[in-house]
C-alpha positions as CSV (number, residue, x, y, z in Angstrom):
1,M,-0.1,0.0,-0.1
2,L,1.4,3.3,-0.9
3,K,2.0,5.8,1.8
4,L,1.3,9.7,1.5
5,A,5.1,10.3,1.9
6,D,5.8,8.0,-1.1
7,V,3.4,9.7,-3.3
8,L,4.7,13.1,-2.3
9,R,8.2,12.1,-3.0
10,T,7.3,10.7,-6.6
11,D,5.3,14.0,-7.2
12,V,8.4,16.2,-6.2
13,F,10.8,14.0,-8.2
14,R,8.4,14.5,-11.4
15,T,8.4,18.0,-10.8
16,D,12.0,18.4,-10.7
17,V,12.6,16.4,-13.8
18,F,10.0,18.6,-15.7
19,A,11.6,21.7,-14.2
20,S,15.1,20.8,-15.4
21,L,13.6,20.2,-18.9
22,G,12.8,23.7,-19.0
23,R,16.3,24.9,-17.8
24,D,18.3,23.7,-20.8
25,E,19.3,26.5,-22.6
26,K,21.9,25.2,-24.8
27,G,19.8,25.2,-28.1
28,Q,18.5,28.6,-27.1
29,T,21.9,30.2,-27.1
30,M,22.8,28.6,-30.5
31,A,20.0,30.0,-31.8
32,E,20.6,33.7,-30.5
33,Y,24.2,33.3,-31.8
34,G,22.7,32.5,-35.1
35,V,20.4,35.5,-35.0
36,V,23.4,37.9,-34.1
37,L,25.5,36.4,-37.0
38,A,22.9,36.8,-39.4
39,L,22.2,40.5,-38.2
40,I,26.1,41.2,-38.4
41,T,26.3,39.6,-41.9
42,L,23.4,41.8,-43.1
43,A,25.1,44.9,-41.5
44,V,28.2,44.2,-43.4
45,L,26.7,43.7,-46.7
46,A,24.7,46.7,-46.3
47,G,27.8,48.6,-45.5
48,L,29.6,47.2,-48.5
49,T,26.7,48.1,-50.6
50,L,26.5,51.6,-49.5
51,L,30.4,52.1,-49.9
52,S,31.0,50.0,-53.0
53,S,31.4,52.9,-55.1
54,N,34.3,54.6,-52.8
55,I,35.9,51.1,-52.2
56,N,35.9,50.7,-56.1
57,S,37.6,54.2,-56.7
58,A,40.2,53.5,-53.8
59,L,41.2,50.2,-55.2
60,T,41.2,51.9,-58.7
61,S,43.8,54.7,-57.2
62,V,46.1,51.9,-55.6
63,A,46.1,49.7,-58.8
64,N,47.1,53.1,-61.0
65,L,49.9,53.5,-58.5
66,L,51.4,50.1,-59.0
67,P,53.7,49.5,-62.0
């Protein structure tokens, strides 16, 4: 026959197991890194697009200095 203490211990154990499942943040952290990397990539691409004419003229002037 089950005693009340055994039932309470089982319920506490079950609660601890389910609570620990919610604390695993490894996947969430990797997703956050992915979002940050995507935002940085978009910012770099936007910057290169906006500065492309200046970059092209700078490279052309350097190439003209070379023999």
